[in-house]
C-alpha positions in Angstrom: -14.9 10.5 -7.1 -16.6 8.7 -9.9 -16.0 4.9 -9.7 -16.8 3.3 -13.0 -16.6 -0.5 -13.2 -18.4 -0.8 -16.5 -17.2 -3.9 -18.4 -16.0 -5.6 -15.2 -17.3 -8.9 -13.8 -17.5 -9.2 -10.0 -18.2 -12.1 -7.7 -19.2 -11.6 -4.1 -19.5 -14.7 -1.9 -22.0 -15.0 1.0 -23.9 -12.1 -0.4 -27.7 -12.6 -0.1 -27.9 -10.3 2.9 -25.8 -8.0 5.2 -22.5 -6.6 4.2 -22.2 -9.0 1.2 -25.5 -7.7 -0.3 -24.4 -4.1 0.4 -21.2 -4.8 -1.6 -23.3 -6.2 -4.4 -25.4 -3.1 -4.5 -22.3 -0.9 -4.6 -20.6 -2.8 -7.3 -23.7 -2.9 -9.4 -24.3 0.9 -9.0 -20.7 1.4 -10.3 -21.6 -0.5 -13.5 -20.2 -4.0 -12.9 -21.9 -7.2 -13.7 -22.2 -8.8 -10.3 -22.6 -12.5 -9.3 -24.0 -12.9 -5.8 -23.9 -16.1 -4.0 -25.9 -18.0 -1.4 -26.7 -21.5 -0.2 -30.4 -21.7 -1.3 -32.2 -20.7 -4.5 -34.8 -18.9 -2.4 -32.2 -16.6 -0.8 -30.4 -16.1 -4.1 -33.5 -15.4 -6.2 -34.8 -12.9 -3.6 -31.5 -11.0 -3.5 -31.2 -10.9 -7.3 -34.8 -9.6 -7.5 -34.1 -6.9 -4.9 -31.0 -5.5 -6.5 -32.0 -6.1 -10.2 -30.0 -4.7 -13.0 -26.9 -6.6 -14.0 -26.9 -8.8 -10.9 -26.9 -12.6 -11.4 -27.1 -15.4 -8.8 -25.1 -18.5 -8.0 -26.4 -21.2 -5.6 -23.4 -22.9 -4.1 -22.3 -24.1 -0.6 -18.7 -22.9 -0.7 -17.7 -24.7 2.5 -17.3 -27.8 0.3 -15.1 -28.5 -2.8 -18.2 -29.6 -4.6 -19.8 -26.2 -4.0 -16.6 -24.4 -5.1 -16.7 -26.3 -8.3 -20.3 -25.4 -8.8 -19.3 -21.8 -8.5 -16.5 -22.2 -11.0 -18.9 -23.8 -13.5 -21.0 -20.7 -13.5 -18.3 -18.0 -13.0 -15.1 -19.4 -14.4 -13.4 -16.0 -14.4 -13.9 -12.6 -12.7 -12.2 -9.3 -12.7 -13.2 -8.6 -9.1 -13.6 -11.2 -6.3 -14.8 -10.4 -2.8 -14.3 -13.2 -0.3 -17.1 -12.2 2.1 -18.6 -15.5 3.3 -17.9 -16.1 6.9 -19.4 -17.5 10.1 -19.2 -16.4 13.8 -20.1 -18.4 16.9 -19.6 -17.5 20.5 -18.0 -20.3 22.5 -15.6 -20.4 25.4 -12.1 -21.7 24.5 -12.3 -24.7 26.8 -15.7 -25.6 25.4 -14.7 -25.2 21.7 -13.9 -28.7 20.3 -12.1 -29.4 17.1 -15.3 -29.3 15.1 -15.9 -25.6 16.0 -12.3 -24.7 15.1 -12.4 -26.7 11.8 -15.7 -25.2 10.7 -14.4 -21.7 11.3 -11.1 -22.4 9.6 -12.8 -24.1 6.6 -15.4 -21.4 5.9 -13.6 -18.2 7.1 -10.2 -19.1 5.7 -10.2 -21.9 3.2 -13.0 -20.5 1.1 -10.8 -17.5 0.5 -7.8 -19.7 -0.3 -9.8 -21.7 -2.9 -11.1 -18.5 -4.5 -7.6 -17.1 -4.7 -6.2 -20.3 -6.3 -9.0 -20.3 -8.8 -9.3 -16.7 -9.9 -6.0 -14.9 -9.4 -4.0 -16.6 -12.2 -6.5 -15.4 -14.8 -6.5 -11.9 -13.4 -2.7 -11.8 -13.6 -2.8 -13.1 -17.2 -5.0 -10.1 -18.1 -2.9 -7.7 -16.1 -5.7 -6.4 -13.9 -7.7 -7.6 -11.0 -9.0 -6.9 -7.6 -9.3 -9.5 -4.7 -10.7 -8.4 -1.3 -11.0 -10.5 1.8 -13.4 -9.5 4.5 -11.6 -9.8 7.8 -12.6 -8.2 11.1 -11.3 -6.0 13.8 -11.4 -9.2 15.8 -8.4 -10.4 13.9 -6.4 -7.8 15.9 -8.5 -7.6 19.1 -9.0 -11.4 19.4 -12.2 -11.7 21.6 -11.8 -13.9 24.6 -15.3 -15.4 24.2 -14.6 -16.6 20.6 -10.9 -17.1 20.2 -11.5 -19.5 17.3 -13.2 -16.7 15.3 -10.5 -14.1 16.0 -7.8 -16.5 15.0 -9.6 -17.3 11.7 -9.9 -13.5 11.0 -6.2 -12.9 11.8 -5.5 -15.6 9.2 -7.7 -13.8 6.7 -5.6 -10.7 7.2 -2.4 -12.6 6.8 -3.8 -14.4 3.7 -4.5 -11.1 2.0 -1.1 -9.7 2.8 0.7 -12.8 1.5 -1.4 -13.0 -1.7 -0.6 -9.3 -2.4 3.1 -10.1 -2.3 2.6 -13.2 -4.5 0.8 -11.1 -7.1 3.5 -8.3 -7.1 3.9 -6.6 -10.4 0.9 -8.3 -12.1 -1.6 -5.4 -11.9 -3.6 -7.4 -9.4 -4.2 -5.9 -5.9 -5.2 -7.9 -2.8 -6.4 -6.3 0.4 -8.5 -7.0 3.5 -11.2 -4.9 5.0 -11.9 -5.1 8.7 -15.4 -4.2 9.8 -16.4 -3.7 13.4 -19.9 -4.1 14.7 -22.1 -3.4 11.7 -25.9 -3.0 11.5 -26.5 -6.1 9.3 -29.6 -8.3 9.5 -27.8 -10.7 11.8 -27.0 -8.0 14.3 -30.5 -6.5 14.0 -32.0 -10.0 14.7 -29.7 -10.5 17.7 -30.7 -7.2 19.2 -34.4 -8.0 18.7 -33.8 -11.3 20.5 -32.0 -9.6 23.4 -34.5 -6.8 23.8 -37.9 -8.2 22.6 -40.0 -5.7 24.6 -37.9 -2.6 23.9 -39.5 0.4 22.2 -36.1 1.9 21.4 -34.7 1.9 17.9 -32.3 -0.7 16.6 -29.7 2.0 16.1 -29.9 3.1 19.8 -29.7 -0.5 21.0 -26.7 -1.1 18.8 -25.0 2.0 20.0 -25.4 0.9 23.6 -23.8 -2.5 22.7 -20.9 -0.7 21.1 -20.4 1.4 24.3 -20.6 -1.6 26.6 -18.7 -4.3 24.5 -16.4 -2.1 22.4 -15.3 0.7 24.8 -12.4 1.6 22.5 -14.7 2.7 19.7 -14.1 6.3 18.7 -17.3 6.8 16.7 -19.3 5.3 19.6 -21.8 3.7 17.3 -22.3 0.7 15.0 -21.2 1.1 11.3 -23.8 0.8 8.6 -23.6 -1.9 5.9 -23.1 0.9 3.3 -20.1 2.3 5.2 -18.4 -1.0 5.0 -19.4 -1.6 1.4 -18.1 1.8 0.3 -14.6 0.8 1.4 -14.8 -2.4 -0.5 -16.1 -0.8 -3.7 -13.3 1.8 -3.6 -10.7 -1.0 -3.3 -12.1 -2.6 -6.5 -11.8 0.6 -8.4 -9.1 1.8 -10.8 -8.5 4.7 -8.4 -7.2 2.2 -5.8 -4.4 0.9 -8.0 -1.6 1.8 -5.6 -3.3 0.2 -2.5 -2.4 -3.5 -2.0 -1.4 -5.7 0.9 -3.3 -3.4 3.2 -5.7 -4.1 6.0 -8.2 -1.3 5.9 -10.3 -0.7 8.9 -14.0 0.2 9.0 -14.1 -0.5 12.8 -14.9 3.0 14.1 -11.5 3.2 15.7 -11.7 0.1 17.9 -8.3 -1.2 17.0 -6.1 0.9 19.4 -3.0 1.3 17.3 -1.8 3.9 14.8 
């Protein structure tokens, strides 16, 4: 399958590392002009230099309305928008105050809401567009040690489904992608902290974590950033024109339902 996004402009939020940067690489390789986003100029400049080509950078803190406006000033329209920015924090339910809930809701859900309000109307006017929300398998499996996170990701899945219905007949598709444990920089750093003296590979340590914390996994390993990015890039393609309102899993089979 040859995915050709030449002539398309794409925006990927929270994309200076991890899954977001993997998506940027994939979209750029398919020919799109891609705007990546981060909170500091150092992070953004380093990511732009790493990928090169037609990649551009936008420094904006999207957890605020001011940051959202900064983004719009630089990228007023886009053919493809990937709402990837998100946070995750372990905290017991009875120790999670309103601030934790509000922070997860604001960043994990409202950033996507604002992006949709700002970019979907222009896509509909052109008769073509792709909007993808990064959810998580946690939106279905709600982890007991971070209920606030699982609830926010369940909301992301619902947001994408509702937006798909709202955009019916416009030529614009809206979907969510649900990764499981993925070998991003944040997971790698966590494993190094948990096992500072280990001589085992990060992949082996991650696979042990999958087997202990995600026993329902069918592939019995962590996904790679590229495996998640590949699903997202496909959804942005002309070939995916009949896929909308879907929650597509890249979770290794953790969600135990057909």
